[in-house]
C-alpha positions as CSV (number, residue, x, y, z in Angstrom):
1,M,17.8,-47.1,61.8
2,N,18.2,-50.7,63.0
3,L,15.8,-53.6,62.5
4,K,14.5,-53.4,66.1
5,S,13.6,-49.7,65.7
6,I,11.8,-50.4,62.4
7,N,9.8,-53.2,64.0
8,I,8.8,-50.9,67.0
9,T,7.8,-48.1,64.5
10,L,5.7,-50.5,62.5
11,L,4.0,-51.8,65.6
12,L,3.2,-48.3,66.8
13,L,1.8,-47.5,63.4
14,V,-0.4,-50.6,63.5
15,I,-1.6,-49.6,67.0
16,I,-2.4,-46.0,65.9
17,L,-4.2,-47.2,62.8
18,G,-6.1,-49.7,65.0
19,L,-7.2,-46.9,67.3
20,I,-8.3,-44.7,64.4
21,L,-10.2,-47.7,62.9
22,L,-12.0,-48.3,66.2
23,Y,-13.0,-44.7,66.4
24,L,-14.3,-44.6,62.8
25,N,-16.2,-47.9,63.4
26,K,-17.7,-46.4,66.5
27,C,-18.9,-43.3,64.6
28,H,-20.2,-45.5,61.8
29,D,-22.1,-47.7,64.4
30,N,-23.7,-44.7,66.0
31,K,-24.9,-43.4,62.6
32,T,-26.2,-46.8,61.7
33,D,-28.0,-47.1,65.0
34,K,-29.7,-43.8,64.5
35,R,-30.8,-44.7,60.9
36,E,-32.1,-48.0,62.2
37,Q,-34.1,-46.3,64.9
38,E,-35.6,-43.8,62.4
39,A,-36.5,-46.7,60.1
40,F,-38.1,-48.7,62.9
41,I,-40.2,-45.7,64.0
42,N,-41.4,-45.1,60.4
43,A,-42.3,-48.8,60.0
44,L,-44.1,-48.7,63.4
45,Q,-46.3,-45.8,62.1
46,D,-47.0,-47.5,58.8
47,S,-50.6,-48.8,58.2
48,I,-51.8,-51.7,56.1
49,K,-52.6,-51.0,52.4
50,H,-54.6,-53.1,50.0
51,F,-54.4,-53.5,46.2
52,K,-55.1,-56.0,43.4
53,D,-52.2,-57.8,41.7
54,K,-52.0,-58.8,38.1
55,H,-53.9,-62.0,38.8
56,D,-56.7,-60.1,40.5
57,N,-55.8,-61.4,43.9
58,N,-56.2,-59.3,47.0
59,V,-52.8,-58.1,48.4
60,A,-52.2,-56.5,51.7
61,T,-48.8,-54.7,52.2
62,I,-47.1,-53.1,55.2
63,S,-43.5,-52.2,56.3
64,V,-41.5,-54.8,58.2
65,L,-40.3,-54.0,61.7
66,Q,-36.6,-54.7,62.1
67,T,-34.3,-54.7,65.1
68,S,-30.8,-56.1,65.5
69,S,-32.1,-59.0,67.7
70,A,-35.4,-60.7,68.6
71,K,-34.6,-59.9,72.3
72,T,-34.5,-56.2,71.5
73,F,-37.9,-56.3,69.9
74,A,-39.5,-58.5,72.5
75,E,-38.5,-56.2,75.3
76,L,-39.8,-53.0,73.7
77,D,-42.7,-51.2,75.6
78,L,-45.4,-51.2,72.9
79,M,-49.0,-50.3,73.7
80,D,-50.7,-51.6,70.5
81,E,-52.5,-54.9,71.1
82,E,-51.6,-56.2,67.6
83,L,-47.9,-55.5,68.2
84,K,-48.0,-56.9,71.7
85,A,-49.3,-60.2,70.2
86,L,-46.5,-60.1,67.7
87,Q,-44.0,-59.6,70.5
88,A,-45.4,-62.6,72.4
89,T,-44.8,-64.8,69.4
90,V,-41.3,-63.4,68.9
91,E,-40.6,-64.1,72.6
92,D,-41.8,-67.7,72.2
93,Y,-39.3,-68.3,69.3
94,R,-36.6,-65.9,70.4
95,K,-33.8,-68.5,70.6
96,Q,-34.6,-69.8,67.1
97,L,-34.7,-66.3,65.4
98,K,-31.3,-65.7,63.9
99,A,-30.3,-62.9,61.5
100,G,-32.8,-62.8,58.6
101,S,-35.5,-64.8,60.5
102,S,-39.0,-63.3,60.6
103,V,-42.4,-63.7,62.4
104,T,-45.7,-62.7,60.8
105,R,-49.2,-62.4,62.3
106,A,-52.3,-61.7,60.2
107,L,-56.0,-61.6,60.7
108,L,-58.1,-62.7,57.6
109,E,-61.8,-62.0,57.2
110,T,-64.0,-64.1,54.9
111,V,-67.4,-62.7,53.8
112,T,-69.9,-64.0,51.3
113,E,-73.6,-63.3,50.5
114,L,-75.9,-66.3,50.7
115,R,-79.3,-64.6,51.0
116,G,-82.0,-65.4,48.5
117,R,-80.1,-68.0,46.6
118,P,-82.0,-69.5,43.6
119,S,-80.3,-72.9,44.1
120,M,-82.3,-73.6,47.2
121,S,-84.6,-76.6,46.7
122,V,-87.2,-78.6,48.6
123,V,-86.0,-82.1,49.5
124,K,-89.1,-83.3,51.4
125,G,-92.1,-82.1,53.3
126,D,-93.6,-83.0,56.7
127,T,-97.4,-83.2,56.8
128,L,-99.3,-82.4,60.0
129,W,-103.1,-82.9,60.1
130,K,-105.2,-80.8,62.4
131,D,-109.0,-80.6,62.3
132,S,-109.0,-82.3,58.9
133,I,-106.6,-79.7,57.6
134,A,-103.2,-80.7,56.3
135,Y,-100.3,-78.5,57.1
136,V,-97.2,-79.1,55.0
137,Y,-93.8,-78.1,56.3
138,P,-91.2,-78.4,53.6
139,T,-87.5,-79.0,54.2
140,F,-85.2,-76.7,52.2
141,K,-81.7,-77.6,51.1
142,D,-79.1,-75.1,49.9
143,T,-75.6,-76.0,48.7
144,I,-72.5,-74.3,47.4
145,N,-69.4,-76.3,46.4
146,N,-66.5,-74.6,44.8
147,K,-62.7,-74.3,45.3
148,W,-63.1,-71.8,48.2
149,L,-66.4,-72.6,49.8
150,E,-68.4,-75.7,50.8
151,Y,-71.8,-74.8,52.2
152,N,-74.6,-77.2,53.0
153,S,-77.8,-76.2,54.8
154,L,-81.0,-78.0,55.7
155,M,-83.9,-75.8,57.0
156,S,-87.1,-77.3,58.3
157,K,-89.9,-76.4,60.6
158,D,-88.0,-77.3,63.7
159,T,-84.3,-77.3,62.8
160,N,-81.7,-75.5,60.8
161,I,-78.4,-77.5,60.2
162,T,-75.7,-75.6,58.4
163,N,-72.1,-76.8,57.6
164,I,-69.6,-74.4,56.2
165,K,-66.0,-75.0,55.1
166,I,-63.8,-72.1,53.9
167,F,-60.5,-72.7,52.1
168,N,-57.7,-70.1,51.9
169,E,-54.6,-70.0,49.9
170,F,-52.1,-67.2,50.5
171,S,-48.5,-66.3,49.9
172,A,-46.3,-64.1,52.1
173,V,-43.4,-62.2,50.4
174,V,-40.8,-60.4,52.5
175,G,-38.5,-58.3,50.5
176,I,-36.9,-54.8,49.9
177,K,-38.7,-52.1,48.0
178,K,-36.9,-48.7,47.5
179,G,-34.5,-49.7,50.2
180,K,-37.2,-50.5,52.8
181,P,-38.3,-53.9,54.0
182,F,-41.9,-54.8,53.3
183,I,-44.3,-57.8,53.4
184,D,-47.0,-58.6,50.8
185,L,-49.7,-61.1,52.0
186,I,-51.5,-62.3,48.9
187,T,-54.9,-64.0,49.4
188,E,-56.3,-66.0,46.4
189,N,-59.7,-66.7,48.0
190,P,-61.9,-63.9,46.5
191,Y,-64.1,-64.0,49.6
192,S,-61.2,-63.3,52.0
193,S,-59.3,-60.1,52.8
194,V,-56.6,-59.2,55.3
195,K,-57.8,-57.1,58.2
196,S,-54.5,-56.8,60.1
197,L,-50.9,-57.6,59.3
198,R,-47.6,-57.2,61.1
199,T,-44.1,-58.7,60.5
200,F,-41.0,-58.6,62.6
201,Q,-37.6,-59.5,61.1
202,V,-34.1,-59.8,62.7
203,K,-31.9,-57.4,60.8
204,I,-29.0,-58.9,58.9
205,P,-25.9,-56.9,59.8
206,K,-23.8,-55.5,57.0
207,P,-20.3,-56.9,56.9
208,K,-17.6,-54.4,57.9
209,K,-14.9,-53.6,55.3
210,W,-12.2,-52.6,57.8
211,G,-10.8,-54.8,60.6
212,I,-7.9,-55.3,62.9
213,G,-6.6,-58.7,64.1
214,P,-4.0,-61.4,63.9
215,Q,-2.5,-62.0,60.4
216,A,-0.4,-64.7,58.9
217,G,0.9,-64.7,55.4
218,Y,3.8,-64.8,52.9
219,G,5.5,-61.7,51.7
220,I,8.7,-59.6,51.4
221,G,10.7,-59.2,54.6
222,N,13.1,-56.4,55.7
223,D,15.9,-57.8,53.6
224,F,13.6,-57.9,50.6
225,R,13.5,-61.6,50.6
226,P,10.3,-63.8,50.5
227,T,9.4,-64.9,54.0
228,F,6.4,-66.1,56.1
229,F,5.1,-63.7,58.8
230,V,2.7,-63.7,61.8
231,G,1.5,-60.6,63.5
232,V,-1.3,-58.1,64.1
233,G,-2.5,-55.8,61.4
234,V,-5.2,-53.7,59.8
235,H,-7.0,-55.2,56.8
236,Y,-9.6,-54.1,54.3
237,N,-12.0,-56.8,52.9
238,I,-12.2,-56.5,49.1
239,L,-13.9,-59.9,48.7
240,R,-15.6,-62.2,51.2
241,L,-15.8,-66.0,50.5
């Protein structure tokens, strides 16, 4: 067999291997798409759960919704108002959402009981005389001032002025638990809790091991001598740098 025949045979083998590889990749992609669709549906049906962490903080957790692109998620026909609001935010930032990027929407509720507080005090009193009878109308003041709540109230006969400031500190953690993406929203304010929570993330594609394409290198030629070569070949990635 001459050198030309060997080269033609090798080229045909490369083409055949390439076609086989394309077919295997297509089968793999179809299986991957099916798994991703099932994972998305399961995440879509998940509901928010609450628990206390080791620091006694309120934690809300739910599965993360993932698709291959922000465009795919933004164009889905979803009926839930909470998810539609998330889609609108994703659409606003669609061009900036690359692989691994995420968008989160949450609704926090803050509730505290102020009724019948013993700290309420009288700061002054207005006196009104009528038919030699004095009517005293006191002005009450109530105050709370801590890390999470500033509350000041003045209550008199004619007016009630109340100023309230609420402070929240929270952390959002997006990770993988038992092979599934999740988000934990941790609220440190003891008066606050998470009423609704949804997160979308652009899925990071897994690198493919097999590939076909142009190659250049240095190896052993047909005459068993070291030589440079350029061509097309099938390769398997052992290490990515």
